[in-house]
C-alpha positions in Angstrom: -5.2 14.6 2.8 -7.0 15.9 -0.2 -10.4 14.5 -1.1 -12.5 15.2 -4.2 -15.9 14.3 -5.4 -17.0 14.3 -9.0 -20.6 13.9 -10.3 -20.9 12.6 -13.8 -23.9 11.9 -16.1 -23.8 9.2 -18.7 -25.8 9.4 -21.9 -28.9 7.2 -21.5 -28.0 3.6 -22.2 -24.3 4.3 -22.3 -23.3 2.4 -19.1 -22.0 -0.6 -21.0 -19.6 1.6 -23.0 -18.5 3.4 -19.8 -18.0 0.0 -18.1 -15.9 -1.3 -21.0 -13.6 1.7 -20.6 -13.0 0.8 -17.0 -13.0 -3.0 -17.0 -9.5 -3.2 -18.3 -7.5 -0.8 -16.2 -4.7 0.5 -18.4 -1.2 -0.2 -16.9 -0.2 3.5 -17.2 -3.4 4.6 -15.4 -2.8 2.1 -12.6 0.9 3.2 -12.4 -0.1 6.9 -12.2 -2.6 6.1 -9.4 -0.2 4.0 -7.5 2.7 6.5 -7.8 0.4 9.3 -6.6 -1.3 7.2 -3.9 -4.8 7.8 -5.4 -7.7 5.9 -3.8 -11.0 6.0 -5.8 -14.5 4.7 -5.3 -17.2 5.1 -8.0 -20.8 4.6 -7.3 -23.6 4.4 -9.9 -27.2 5.5 -9.6 -28.9 4.9 -12.9 -27.1 7.2 -15.4 -25.3 9.2 -12.7 -21.9 8.3 -11.4 -20.4 9.6 -8.2 -16.7 9.4 -7.9 -14.9 9.9 -4.6 -11.1 10.1 -4.5 -8.6 10.6 -1.6 -4.9 11.4 -2.1 -2.2 12.8 0.2 -2.3 16.3 -1.4 -3.9 18.3 -4.2 -0.6 18.2 -6.0 -0.7 14.4 -6.0 -4.2 14.6 -7.6 -3.0 17.0 -10.3 0.1 14.9 -11.0 -2.1 11.8 -11.4 -4.5 13.6 -13.8 -1.7 15.0 -15.9 -0.1 11.5 -16.0 -3.4 10.1 -17.3 -3.7 12.7 -20.0 -0.1 12.4 -21.2 0.3 8.6 -21.3 -1.4 7.8 -24.7 -4.8 6.6 -23.4 -6.7 8.0 -26.4 -8.7 4.8 -26.6 -10.0 5.2 -23.1 -10.8 8.8 -23.6 -12.7 8.1 -26.8 -14.8 5.4 -24.9 -15.5 7.9 -22.1 -16.5 10.6 -24.6 -18.8 8.1 -26.3 -20.5 7.3 -23.0 -20.9 11.0 -22.3 -19.3 11.1 -18.9 -18.6 14.7 -18.0 -17.2 15.8 -14.7 -16.8 19.5 -14.1 -18.3 19.4 -10.6 -15.0 19.1 -8.8 -14.8 20.1 -5.2 -11.8 19.8 -3.0 
């Protein structure tokens, strides 16, 4: 089992934009998560988001991430950039 936690900070007042990016789960994103057995929970504390994910192995996590980046989800990525979510605090 591989678990990861990400801490993200949204730009002040950008939660609605962030939420809009996640309300409609893109089919390719759902497929990548399902294929790689990714289980995610996201918690919000003001403008901070804490994401916890569990997958069978680190390679499952990496495959799910590359699938998301390569499946034409430019719209979602643009919304997330606008919201200012950044997540370089990865720990495994």
